[in-house]
MMTF fields as JSON, N, C-alpha, C and O atoms, coordinates in Angstrom:
{
  "mmtfVersion": "1.0.0",
  "mmtfProducer": "UNKNOWN",
  "numBonds": 519,
  "numAtoms": 520,
  "numGroups": 130,
  "numChains": 1,
  "numModels": 1,
  "chainsPerModel": [1],
  "groupsPerChain": [130],
  "chainIdList": ["A"],
  "bondAtomList": [4, 2, 8, 6, 12, 10, 16, 14, 20, 18, 24, 22, 28, 26, 32, 30, 36, 34, 40, 38, 44, 42, 48, 46, 52, 50, 56, 54, 60, 58, 64, 62, 68, 66, 72, 70, 76, 74, 80, 78, 84, 82, 88, 86, 92, 90, 96, 94, 100, 98, 104, 102, 108, 106, 112, 110, 116, 114, 120, 118, 124, 122, 128, 126, 132, 130, 136, 134, 140, 138, 144, 142, 148, 146, 152, 150, 156, 154, 160, 158, 164, 162, 168, 166, 172, 170, 176, 174, 180, 178, 184, 182, 188, 186, 192, 190, 196, 194, 200, 198, 204, 202, 208, 206, 212, 210, 216, 214, 220, 218, 224, 222, 228, 226, 232, 230, 236, 234, 240, 238, 244, 242, 248, 246, 252, 250, 256, 254, 260, 258, 264, 262, 268, 266, 272, 270, 276, 274, 280, 278, 284, 282, 288, 286, 292, 290, 296, 294, 300, 298, 304, 302, 308, 306, 312, 310, 316, 314, 320, 318, 324, 322, 328, 326, 332, 330, 336, 334, 340, 338, 344, 342, 348, 346, 352, 350, 356, 354, 360, 358, 364, 362, 368, 366, 372, 370, 376, 374, 380, 378, 384, 382, 388, 386, 392, 390, 396, 394, 400, 398, 404, 402, 408, 406, 412, 410, 416, 414, 420, 418, 424, 422, 428, 426, 432, 430, 436, 434, 440, 438, 444, 442, 448, 446, 452, 450, 456, 454, 460, 458, 464, 462, 468, 466, 472, 470, 476, 474, 480, 478, 484, 482, 488, 486, 492, 490, 496, 494, 500, 498, 504, 502, 508, 506, 512, 510, 516, 514],
  "bondOrderList": [1, 1, 1, 1, 1, 1, 1, 1, 1, 1, 1, 1, 1, 1, 1, 1, 1, 1, 1, 1, 1, 1, 1, 1, 1, 1, 1, 1, 1, 1, 1, 1, 1, 1, 1, 1, 1, 1, 1, 1, 1, 1, 1, 1, 1, 1, 1, 1, 1, 1, 1, 1, 1, 1, 1, 1, 1, 1, 1, 1, 1, 1, 1, 1, 1, 1, 1, 1, 1, 1, 1, 1, 1, 1, 1, 1, 1, 1, 1, 1, 1, 1, 1, 1, 1, 1, 1, 1, 1, 1, 1, 1, 1, 1, 1, 1, 1, 1, 1, 1, 1, 1, 1, 1, 1, 1, 1, 1, 1, 1, 1, 1, 1, 1, 1, 1, 1, 1, 1, 1, 1, 1, 1, 1, 1, 1, 1, 1, 1],
  "groupList": [{"groupName": "MET", "atomNameList": ["N", "CA", "C", "O"], "elementList": ["N", "C", "C", "O"], "formalChargeList": [0, 0, 0, 0], "bondAtomList": [1, 0, 2, 1, 3, 2], "bondOrderList": [1, 1, 2], "singleLetterCode": "M", "chemCompType": "L-PEPTIDE LINKING"}, {"groupName": "ASP", "atomNameList": ["N", "CA", "C", "O"], "elementList": ["N", "C", "C", "O"], "formalChargeList": [0, 0, 0, 0], "bondAtomList": [1, 0, 2, 1, 3, 2], "bondOrderList": [1, 1, 2], "singleLetterCode": "D", "chemCompType": "L-PEPTIDE LINKING"}, {"groupName": "VAL", "atomNameList": ["N", "CA", "C", "O"], "elementList": ["N", "C", "C", "O"], "formalChargeList": [0, 0, 0, 0], "bondAtomList": [1, 0, 2, 1, 3, 2], "bondOrderList": [1, 1, 2], "singleLetterCode": "V", "chemCompType": "L-PEPTIDE LINKING"}, {"groupName": "ARG", "atomNameList": ["N", "CA", "C", "O"], "elementList": ["N", "C", "C", "O"], "formalChargeList": [0, 0, 0, 0], "bondAtomList": [1, 0, 2, 1, 3, 2], "bondOrderList": [1, 1, 2], "singleLetterCode": "R", "chemCompType": "L-PEPTIDE LINKING"}, {"groupName": "LEU", "atomNameList": ["N", "CA", "C", "O"], "elementList": ["N", "C", "C", "O"], "formalChargeList": [0, 0, 0, 0], "bondAtomList": [1, 0, 2, 1, 3, 2], "bondOrderList": [1, 1, 2], "singleLetterCode": "L", "chemCompType": "L-PEPTIDE LINKING"}, {"groupName": "SER", "atomNameList": ["N", "CA", "C", "O"], "elementList": ["N", "C", "C", "O"], "formalChargeList": [0, 0, 0, 0], "bondAtomList": [1, 0, 2, 1, 3, 2], "bondOrderList": [1, 1, 2], "singleLetterCode": "S", "chemCompType": "L-PEPTIDE LINKING"}, {"groupName": "LYS", "atomNameList": ["N", "CA", "C", "O"], "elementList": ["N", "C", "C", "O"], "formalChargeList": [0, 0, 0, 0], "bondAtomList": [1, 0, 2, 1, 3, 2], "bondOrderList": [1, 1, 2], "singleLetterCode": "K", "chemCompType": "L-PEPTIDE LINKING"}, {"groupName": "ALA", "atomNameList": ["N", "CA", "C", "O"], "elementList": ["N", "C", "C", "O"], "formalChargeList": [0, 0, 0, 0], "bondAtomList": [1, 0, 2, 1, 3, 2], "bondOrderList": [1, 1, 2], "singleLetterCode": "A", "chemCompType": "L-PEPTIDE LINKING"}, {"groupName": "THR", "atomNameList": ["N", "CA", "C", "O"], "elementList": ["N", "C", "C", "O"], "formalChargeList": [0, 0, 0, 0], "bondAtomList": [1, 0, 2, 1, 3, 2], "bondOrderList": [1, 1, 2], "singleLetterCode": "T", "chemCompType": "L-PEPTIDE LINKING"}, {"groupName": "ILE", "atomNameList": ["N", "CA", "C", "O"], "elementList": ["N", "C", "C", "O"], "formalChargeList": [0, 0, 0, 0], "bondAtomList": [1, 0, 2, 1, 3, 2], "bondOrderList": [1, 1, 2], "singleLetterCode": "I", "chemCompType": "L-PEPTIDE LINKING"}, {"groupName": "CYS", "atomNameList": ["N", "CA", "C", "O"], "elementList": ["N", "C", "C", "O"], "formalChargeList": [0, 0, 0, 0], "bondAtomList": [1, 0, 2, 1, 3, 2], "bondOrderList": [1, 1, 2], "singleLetterCode": "C", "chemCompType": "L-PEPTIDE LINKING"}, {"groupName": "GLY", "atomNameList": ["N", "CA", "C", "O"], "elementList": ["N", "C", "C", "O"], "formalChargeList": [0, 0, 0, 0], "bondAtomList": [1, 0, 2, 1, 3, 2], "bondOrderList": [1, 1, 2], "singleLetterCode": "G", "chemCompType": "PEPTIDE LINKING"}, {"groupName": "TYR", "atomNameList": ["N", "CA", "C", "O"], "elementList": ["N", "C", "C", "O"], "formalChargeList": [0, 0, 0, 0], "bondAtomList": [1, 0, 2, 1, 3, 2], "bondOrderList": [1, 1, 2], "singleLetterCode": "Y", "chemCompType": "L-PEPTIDE LINKING"}, {"groupName": "HIS", "atomNameList": ["N", "CA", "C", "O"], "elementList": ["N", "C", "C", "O"], "formalChargeList": [0, 0, 0, 0], "bondAtomList": [1, 0, 2, 1, 3, 2], "bondOrderList": [1, 1, 2], "singleLetterCode": "H", "chemCompType": "L-PEPTIDE LINKING"}, {"groupName": "PRO", "atomNameList": ["N", "CA", "C", "O"], "elementList": ["N", "C", "C", "O"], "formalChargeList": [0, 0, 0, 0], "bondAtomList": [1, 0, 2, 1, 3, 2], "bondOrderList": [1, 1, 2], "singleLetterCode": "P", "chemCompType": "L-PEPTIDE LINKING"}, {"groupName": "TRP", "atomNameList": ["N", "CA", "C", "O"], "elementList": ["N", "C", "C", "O"], "formalChargeList": [0, 0, 0, 0], "bondAtomList": [1, 0, 2, 1, 3, 2], "bondOrderList": [1, 1, 2], "singleLetterCode": "W", "chemCompType": "L-PEPTIDE LINKING"}, {"groupName": "GLU", "atomNameList": ["N", "CA", "C", "O"], "elementList": ["N", "C", "C", "O"], "formalChargeList": [0, 0, 0, 0], "bondAtomList": [1, 0, 2, 1, 3, 2], "bondOrderList": [1, 1, 2], "singleLetterCode": "E", "chemCompType": "L-PEPTIDE LINKING"}, {"groupName": "GLN", "atomNameList": ["N", "CA", "C", "O"], "elementList": ["N", "C", "C", "O"], "formalChargeList": [0, 0, 0, 0], "bondAtomList": [1, 0, 2, 1, 3, 2], "bondOrderList": [1, 1, 2], "singleLetterCode": "Q", "chemCompType": "L-PEPTIDE LINKING"}, {"groupName": "PHE", "atomNameList": ["N", "CA", "C", "O"], "elementList": ["N", "C", "C", "O"], "formalChargeList": [0, 0, 0, 0], "bondAtomList": [1, 0, 2, 1, 3, 2], "bondOrderList": [1, 1, 2], "singleLetterCode": "F", "chemCompType": "L-PEPTIDE LINKING"}],
  "groupTypeList": [0, 1, 2, 3, 3, 3, 4, 4, 5, 3, 6, 7, 8, 4, 4, 7, 8, 7, 7, 9, 7, 2, 2, 9, 10, 7, 7, 7, 2, 8, 5, 3, 1, 4, 8, 3, 7, 7, 4, 10, 2, 11, 2, 8, 7, 4, 2, 7, 11, 2, 12, 11, 4, 4, 13, 3, 2, 5, 14, 3, 5, 4, 11, 15, 11, 1, 2, 4, 4, 2, 8, 14, 4, 8, 4, 7, 2, 7, 12, 2, 7, 2, 16, 3, 2, 4, 15, 15, 17, 4, 2, 7, 7, 8, 8, 11, 7, 2, 13, 7, 2, 15, 2, 3, 2, 3, 5, 2, 5, 5, 13, 2, 14, 18, 11, 14, 13, 4, 4, 9, 7, 7, 15, 4, 0, 4, 2, 7, 5, 2],
  "groupIdList": [1, 2, 3, 4, 5, 6, 7, 8, 9, 10, 11, 12, 13, 14, 15, 16, 17, 18, 19, 20, 21, 22, 23, 24, 25, 26, 27, 28, 29, 30, 31, 32, 33, 34, 35, 36, 37, 38, 39, 40, 41, 42, 43, 44, 45, 46, 47, 48, 49, 50, 51, 52, 53, 54, 55, 56, 57, 58, 59, 60, 61, 62, 63, 64, 65, 66, 67, 68, 69, 70, 71, 72, 73, 74, 75, 76, 77, 78, 79, 80, 81, 82, 83, 84, 85, 86, 87, 88, 89, 90, 91, 92, 93, 94, 95, 96, 97, 98, 99, 100, 101, 102, 103, 104, 105, 106, 107, 108, 109, 110, 111, 112, 113, 114, 115, 116, 117, 118, 119, 120, 121, 122, 123, 124, 125, 126, 127, 128, 129, 130],
  "secStructList": [7, 5, 6, 6, 6, 6, 5, 7, 7, 1, 2, 2, 2, 2, 2, 2, 2, 2, 2, 2, 2, 2, 2, 2, 2, 2, 2, 2, 2, 2, 2, 7, 7, 2, 2, 2, 2, 2, 2, 2, 2, 2, 2, 2, 2, 2, 2, 2, 2, 2, 2, 2, 2, 2, 2, 2, 2, 7, 6, 6, 6, 1, 7, 1, 2, 2, 2, 2, 2, 2, 2, 2, 2, 2, 2, 2, 2, 2, 2, 2, 7, 4, 4, 4, 2, 2, 2, 2, 2, 2, 2, 2, 2, 2, 2, 2, 2, 2, 2, 2, 2, 2, 2, 2, 2, 2, 6, 7, 7, 1, 7, 7, 7, 7, 2, 2, 2, 2, 2, 2, 2, 2, 2, 2, 2, 2, 2, 2, 6, 7],
  "xCoordList": [-2.735, -2.753, -2.569, -3.214, -1.739, -1.617, -2.649, -2.33, -3.942, -4.908, -4.444, -4.906, -3.721, -3.339, -2.219, -2.352, -1.391, -0.474, -0.25, 0.586, -1.227, -1.73, -0.491, -0.088, -0.137, 1.254, 0.541, -0.548, 1.289, 0.915, 2.139, 3.241, 1.804, 2.555, 3.372, 2.881, 4.882, 5.809, 6.013, 6.067, 6.082, 6.204, 4.896, 4.97, 3.749, 2.554, 2.692, 2.117, 3.53, 3.32, 4.639, 4.593, 5.587, 6.823, 6.295, 6.775, 5.485, 5.371, 4.037, 3.687, 3.436, 2.536, 3.355, 2.602, 4.318, 5.087, 5.798, 6.021, 6.151, 6.994, 5.894, 6.224, 4.767, 3.829, 3.453, 3.549, 3.028, 2.493, 3.83, 3.705, 4.967, 6.233, 6.541, 7.185, 6.091, 6.205, 5.053, 5.404, 3.537, 2.628, 3.076, 3.358, 3.356, 3.726, 4.94, 4.861, 5.97, 6.975, 6.632, 7.107, 5.578, 4.842, 4.394, 4.648, 3.22, 2.738, 3.476, 3.273, 4.535, 5.325, 6.166, 6.403, 6.393, 6.862, 6.437, 6.944, 4.912, 4.233, 3.645, 3.554, 3.274, 2.719, 3.765, 3.455, 5.007, 5.99, 6.278, 6.985, 5.368, 5.379, 6.225, 5.706, 7.48, 8.552, 8.183, 8.05, 7.975, 7.457, 6.242, 6.313, 5.42, 4.713, 5.029, 4.658, 5.628, 6.11, 7.124, 7.092, 8.111, 9.036, 8.448, 9.196, 6.978, 6.716, 6.162, 6.08, 5.701, 5.005, 6.449, 6.518, 7.277, 8.278, 9.099, 9.559, 9.094, 9.254, 8.522, 9.034, 7.239, 5.956, 6.383, 6.822, 6.343, 6.411, 7.662, 7.608, 8.94, 9.957, 9.782, 10.205, 9.044, 8.905, 8.104, 8.572, 6.741, 5.7, 6.513, 6.461, 7.371, 7.621, 8.989, 9.521, 9.363, 10.644, 10.052, 10.593, 8.931, 8.271, 7.897, 8.138, 7.138, 7.0, 8.09, 7.966, 9.083, 10.441, 11.086, 11.686, 10.874, 11.33, 10.222, 10.524, 9.327, 8.152, 8.394, 8.65, 8.4, 9.079, 10.065, 10.026, 11.111, 12.454, 12.405, 13.355, 11.55, 11.585, 10.777, 11.085, 9.646, 8.513, 8.147, 7.07, 8.942, 8.454, 7.568, 7.584, 6.794, 5.721, 4.618, 3.689, 4.419, 3.13, 2.727, 1.557, 4.246, 3.914, 4.885, 6.101, 4.409, 4.925, 6.071, 6.33, 6.619, 7.528, 6.428, 6.495, 5.482, 4.548, 3.856, 3.531, 3.652, 2.902, 3.585, 2.939, 4.894, 5.909, 6.166, 6.637, 5.949, 6.096, 4.771, 4.617, 3.8, 2.577, 2.378, 2.085, 2.473, 2.386, 3.028, 2.479, 4.186, 4.766, 4.006, 3.948, 3.595, 2.739, 1.329, 0.749, 0.991, -0.497, -0.04, -0.881, 1.251, 1.249, 1.596, 1.262, 2.314, 2.523, 1.2, 0.921, 0.276, -1.05, -2.073, -2.927, -1.71, -2.692, -2.138, -2.789, -0.799, 0.054, -0.13, -0.388, -0.01, -0.025, -1.416, -1.598, -2.62, -4.022, -4.072, -4.345, -3.684, -4.064, -3.174, -3.388, -2.126, -1.169, -1.648, -1.167, -2.589, -3.229, -4.076, -4.795, -4.138, -4.846, -4.284, -4.854, -2.82, -2.224, -2.151, -2.183, -2.068, -2.201, -3.629, -3.72, -4.913, -5.942, -6.317, -6.953, -5.57, -5.39, -4.771, -5.191, -3.881, -2.857, -3.966, -4.029, -4.525, -5.851, -6.75, -6.929, -7.375, -8.574, -7.937, -8.531, -6.63, -6.492, -6.053, -6.676, -5.241, -4.822, -6.134, -5.879, -7.229, -8.376, -9.087, -9.776, -9.248, -9.879, -9.218, -9.871, -7.733, -7.099, -7.186, -7.14, -7.304, -7.224, -8.471, -8.516, -9.697, -11.065, -10.79, -10.52, -10.763, -10.487, -10.021, -10.719, -8.594, -7.64, -8.342, -8.36, -9.174, -9.937, -11.118, -11.281, -11.946, -12.776, -12.054, -12.499, -10.877, -10.614, -10.136, -10.046, -9.899, -9.06, -10.215, -10.133, -11.42, -12.761, -13.377, -14.061, -13.094, -13.634, -12.922, -13.367, -11.627, -10.538, -10.23, -9.634, -10.576, -10.384, -9.092, -8.749, -8.237, -6.88, -6.094, -6.716, -4.84, -4.151, -3.605, -2.983, -3.849, -3.304, -4.462, -5.621, -3.762, -4.665, -4.179, -3.491, -4.31, -3.861, -3.949, -5.082, -2.699, -2.958, -3.149, -3.475, -2.839, -2.817, -4.412, -4.65, -5.294, -6.467, -6.913, -7.553, -6.863, -7.055, -6.319, -6.781, -5.258, -4.174, -5.0, -5.166, -5.388, -5.82, -7.544, -7.894, -8.109, -9.69, -9.494, -10.346, -8.527, -8.508, -8.163, -8.833, -6.74, -6.408, -7.363, -7.139, -8.319, -9.173, -10.254, -10.61, -10.647, -11.853, -11.156, -11.944, -9.565, -9.233, -9.249, -9.72, -8.962, -8.752, -9.855, -9.954, -11.166, -12.706, -12.89, -13.242, -12.538, -12.946, -12.376, -12.923, -11.252, -10.434, -11.05, -10.31, -11.965, -12.068, -13.542, -14.032],
  "yCoordList": [-7.383, -8.678, -9.675, -9.554, -10.603, -11.947, -12.91, -13.46, -13.041, -13.717, -15.27, -15.939, -15.905, -17.223, -17.657, -18.543, -16.982, -16.971, -16.45, -16.887, -15.186, -14.46, -13.754, -13.631, -13.375, -12.106, -10.692, -10.464, -9.997, -8.195, -8.062, -8.595, -7.434, -6.878, -5.976, -5.13, -6.18, -5.617, -4.045, -2.912, -4.471, -3.423, -2.143, -0.926, -3.121, -1.705, -1.067, 0.002, -1.746, -1.252, -0.137, 0.989, -0.548, 0.338, 1.588, 2.707, 1.418, 2.471, 3.328, 4.446, 2.695, 3.769, 4.2, 5.042, 4.149, 4.802, 5.922, 7.011, 5.501, 6.82, 7.77, 8.956, 7.521, 8.303, 8.939, 10.166, 8.397, 9.371, 10.144, 11.089, 9.68, 10.616, 11.882, 12.851, 11.75, 12.689, 13.625, 14.782, 13.287, 14.408, 14.737, 15.929, 14.38, 15.046, 16.109, 17.292, 15.636, 16.357, 17.992, 19.078, 17.635, 18.72, 19.82, 20.982, 19.111, 19.677, 20.509, 21.679, 19.539, 20.254, 22.016, 23.058, 21.557, 22.936, 23.905, 25.026, 23.385, 24.823, 25.329, 26.53, 24.284, 25.156, 25.64, 26.442, 25.18, 25.923, 25.265, 25.772, 23.872, 23.339, 21.914, 20.8, 22.161, 20.747, 20.433, 19.226, 20.528, 20.26, 19.052, 17.963, 19.331, 18.618, 16.845, 15.688, 17.305, 16.294, 15.69, 14.461, 16.21, 15.417, 14.783, 14.159, 14.79, 14.24, 13.053, 12.094, 13.081, 11.938, 11.007, 9.808, 11.586, 10.539, 9.701, 8.559, 10.619, 10.411, 8.963, 8.023, 9.273, 8.459, 7.277, 6.294, 7.199, 6.31, 5.386, 4.235, 6.03, 5.142, 4.334, 3.2, 5.166, 4.278, 2.885, 1.771, 3.192, 2.117, 0.945, -0.213, 1.391, 0.63, -0.326, -1.305, 0.273, -0.21, -0.976, -2.082, -0.906, -1.917, -3.139, -4.221, -2.928, -4.04, -4.9, -6.122, -4.267, -5.027, -5.908, -6.955, -5.331, -6.091, -7.091, -8.231, -6.783, -8.204, -8.96, -10.135, -8.659, -9.516, -10.246, -11.425, -9.726, -10.482, -11.189, -11.931, -11.094, -11.651, -13.216, -14.283, -12.931, -13.783, -13.967, -13.62, -14.4, -13.916, -14.908, -14.826, -15.826, -16.711, -15.965, -16.152, -15.098, -14.371, -13.197, -12.823, -12.294, -11.288, -11.016, -10.951, -10.888, -11.007, -10.07, -9.258, -10.054, -8.777, -7.661, -6.433, -8.554, -7.528, -6.58, -5.408, -7.513, -6.141, -5.434, -4.386, -5.154, -4.456, -3.59, -2.467, -3.927, -2.892, -2.149, -0.978, -3.044, -2.088, -1.156, -0.132, -1.19, -0.326, 1.097, 2.16, 1.045, 1.903, 3.434, 4.588, 2.968, 4.062, 4.666, 5.72, 3.344, 3.623, 4.439, 5.129, 4.286, 5.159, 6.748, 7.766, 6.574, 8.249, 8.64, 9.689, 7.99, 8.638, 9.077, 9.963, 8.176, 8.608, 9.6, 10.571, 9.494, 10.555, 11.851, 12.89, 11.811, 13.51, 13.97, 15.187, 13.025, 13.499, 14.034, 15.206, 12.784, 13.373, 12.213, 11.005, 12.84, 12.139, 11.349, 10.226, 11.828, 11.227, 10.044, 9.525, 9.528, 8.61, 7.489, 6.401, 7.769, 6.374, 5.287, 4.065, 5.822, 4.762, 4.098, 2.877, 5.0, 4.275, 3.119, 2.066, 3.891, 2.939, 1.466, 0.433, 1.525, 0.302, -0.573, -1.798, 0.119, -0.564, -1.132, -2.349, -0.404, -1.011, -2.433, -3.509, -2.147, -3.162, -4.266, -5.303, -4.398, -5.179, -5.664, -6.746, -5.226, -6.003, -6.455, -7.407, -6.284, -6.835, -7.788, -8.718, -7.91, -8.897, -10.416, -11.61, -9.849, -10.732, -11.493, -12.718, -10.579, -11.364, -12.169, -13.324, -11.907, -12.789, -13.643, -14.645, -13.924, -15.093, -16.122, -17.262, -15.589, -16.257, -16.738, -17.925, -16.402, -16.763, -18.115, -19.245, -17.813, -18.883, -20.158, -21.311, -19.86, -21.018, -21.828, -23.057, -21.128, -21.664, -22.514, -23.519, -22.056, -22.786, -23.673, -24.394, -23.748, -24.898, -24.803, -25.755, -23.708, -23.642, -23.554, -24.406, -22.693, -22.852, -21.975, -21.605, -21.864, -21.442, -20.007, -19.217, -19.741, -18.717, -16.971, -16.8, -16.277, -15.262, -13.842, -13.167, -13.407, -12.296, -10.996, -10.566, -10.119, -9.037, -7.672, -6.56, -8.143, -6.869, -6.259, -5.066, -7.102, -6.433, -5.816, -4.796, -5.962, -5.083, -4.245, -3.339, -4.021, -2.806, -1.435, -0.262, -2.161, -1.714, -0.8, 0.365, -1.697, -1.382, -0.465, 0.423, -0.351, 0.18, 1.683, 2.716, 1.37, 3.255, 3.767, 4.913, 3.075, 3.663, 4.331, 5.504, 3.636, 4.057, 5.215, 6.079, 5.45, 6.502, 7.545, 8.584, 7.663, 8.669, 9.02, 10.109, 8.433, 8.818, 9.686, 10.865, 8.791, 9.614, 11.011, 11.876, 11.187, 12.156, 13.205, 14.16, 13.187, 14.089, 14.757, 15.521],
  "zCoordList": [-11.793, -10.99, -12.138, -13.18, -11.953, -12.402, -11.577, -10.522, -12.204, -11.56, -11.648, -10.723, -12.458, -12.45, -11.225, -10.381, -11.372, -10.269, -9.057, -8.267, -8.801, -7.92, -7.146, -5.989, -8.412, -8.27, -8.518, -9.044, -8.092, -8.554, -9.561, -9.438, -10.335, -11.627, -10.85, -10.103, -11.05, -10.744, -11.516, -11.037, -12.69, -13.765, -13.357, -13.188, -13.313, -13.018, -11.602, -11.396, -10.467, -9.308, -9.486, -8.991, -10.124, -10.289, -11.331, -11.149, -12.22, -13.188, -12.313, -12.69, -11.224, -10.749, -9.525, -9.035, -8.816, -7.988, -8.587, -8.059, -9.832, -10.606, -11.081, -11.065, -11.461, -11.671, -10.479, -10.503, -9.39, -8.644, -7.997, -7.217, -8.372, -7.682, -8.487, -8.086, -9.438, -10.696, -10.244, -10.018, -10.046, -9.89, -8.632, -8.762, -7.314, -6.053, -6.492, -6.162, -7.196, -7.617, -8.286, -7.954, -9.388, -9.916, -9.384, -9.701, -7.957, -7.228, -6.3, -5.975, -5.867, -4.94, -5.53, -4.92, -7.016, -7.433, -7.71, -7.677, -8.184, -8.606, -7.006, -6.752, -6.001, -5.133, -4.166, -3.285, -4.295, -3.737, -1.987, -1.116, -1.911, -0.498, -0.538, -0.471, -0.647, -0.444, 1.098, 0.893, 2.155, 3.255, 3.029, 3.597, 2.352, 2.36, 1.154, 1.35, 0.309, -0.455, 0.345, 0.277, 1.162, 1.952, 2.982, 3.735, 3.264, 4.537, 4.197, 4.965, 2.852, 1.974, 1.629, 1.896, 1.157, 1.286, 2.47, 2.462, 3.375, 4.582, 5.366, 5.973, 5.056, 5.604, 4.63, 5.226, 3.404, 2.498, 2.488, 2.056, 3.055, 3.25, 4.487, 4.714, 5.286, 6.737, 6.564, 6.796, 6.089, 5.593, 4.879, 5.292, 3.623, 2.463, 3.257, 2.734, 4.652, 5.212, 5.885, 5.873, 6.653, 7.587, 7.058, 7.592, 5.706, 5.021, 4.263, 4.174, 3.759, 3.871, 4.737, 4.494, 5.776, 6.876, 7.32, 7.674, 7.302, 7.468, 6.286, 6.551, 4.948, 4.15, 4.329, 3.978, 4.889, 4.966, 6.243, 6.495, 7.007, 8.229, 8.02, 8.551, 7.056, 6.948, 5.229, 4.743, 4.68, 3.085, 2.45, 1.222, 2.937, 2.921, 3.188, 2.402, 4.141, 4.986, 4.386, 4.297, 3.743, 2.908, 1.703, 1.881, 0.693, -0.534, -0.828, 0.059, -1.652, -2.233, -3.203, -3.26, -3.871, -4.541, -3.476, -3.668, -2.013, -1.254, -1.065, -1.051, -0.823, -0.299, -1.686, -1.508, -2.817, -3.932, -3.982, -4.328, -3.566, -3.704, -3.159, -3.776, -1.734, -0.394, -0.919, -0.629, -1.683, -2.025, -2.911, -2.489, -4.001, -4.349, -3.978, -4.235, -3.142, -2.583, -1.054, -0.478, -0.533, 0.557, 0.244, 0.849, -0.815, -1.588, -1.625, -1.044, -2.214, -2.642, -1.497, -1.506, -0.522, 0.857, 1.416, 1.803, 1.543, 2.507, 1.757, 2.365, 0.544, -0.063, 0.057, 0.064, 0.172, 0.275, 1.479, 1.741, 2.558, 4.077, 4.679, 4.572, 5.337, 5.816, 7.029, 7.183, 7.957, 8.981, 8.434, 9.288, 7.226, 7.071, 6.847, 6.773, 6.698, 6.235, 7.69, 7.545, 8.812, 9.74, 9.684, 9.813, 9.467, 9.509, 8.233, 8.249, 7.104, 5.977, 6.292, 5.77, 7.077, 7.606, 8.777, 8.875, 9.337, 10.006, 9.32, 9.366, 8.657, 7.709, 6.952, 6.883, 6.432, 5.238, 6.411, 6.185, 7.524, 8.125, 9.105, 9.632, 9.407, 9.887, 8.65, 9.019, 7.536, 6.679, 6.267, 5.793, 6.291, 5.888, 7.101, 6.807, 8.299, 9.378, 9.279, 9.396, 9.014, 9.097, 8.006, 8.334, 6.611, 5.466, 5.892, 5.733, 6.707, 6.987, 7.526, 7.062, 8.921, 9.755, 8.819, 9.104, 7.912, 7.119, 6.608, 6.809, 5.919, 4.829, 5.871, 5.449, 7.016, 7.853, 8.305, 8.312, 8.73, 9.125, 7.95, 8.141, 6.852, 5.589, 5.028, 4.135, 5.51, 5.311, 3.863, 3.36, 3.063, 1.91, 1.482, 0.663, 1.845, 1.36, 2.916, 3.912, 2.704, 3.71, 3.037, 3.747, 1.743, 1.222, 1.316, 0.939, 1.782, 1.598, 0.832, 1.598, -0.099, -0.829, -0.203, 0.012, 0.211, 0.815, 0.112, 0.526, -1.05, -2.105, -2.211, -2.027, -2.483, -2.626, -1.052, -1.306, 0.189, 1.043, 1.113, 1.806, 0.706, 0.666, -0.235, 0.099, -1.444, -2.647, -2.027, -2.211, -1.446, -0.991, -0.016, -0.029, 0.969, 2.224, 1.546, 1.564, 0.888, 0.683, -0.584, -0.974, -1.198, -1.942, -0.799, -0.917, 0.102, 1.039, 1.832, 2.214, 2.225, 2.823, 1.702, 2.164, 0.574, -0.554, -0.507, 0.059, -0.985, -1.014, 0.181, 0.132, 1.6, 2.715, 2.866, 3.55, 2.195, 2.395, 1.344, 1.105, 0.852, -0.582, -0.316, -1.148]
}
């Protein structure tokens, strides 16, 4: 993350997407389970598409970095446990909303980064699945 400008690194998120895709493809080839890989890709396309649409409708409320970040995270969470994707989104949205309310009450700023909420919630879902 670029802390000074509060931006997610596009290179890092694209590299993470490629790395996770390679791991999933290798696992699909070695286990001969293409259904699981296809399901992961489908769920990822759906989630990334929704985030892309939200960014298009309101770019100030959801940045492009969040759209890029959700792709590798969805691939990882969906591959480990596809049923956890919805829970991951609910946890990230809930913690993000609580954070936003807290920031508004304190009147510190109107900007609440969503990336950390996505990362922490994905980590929790992955740990809970293992």
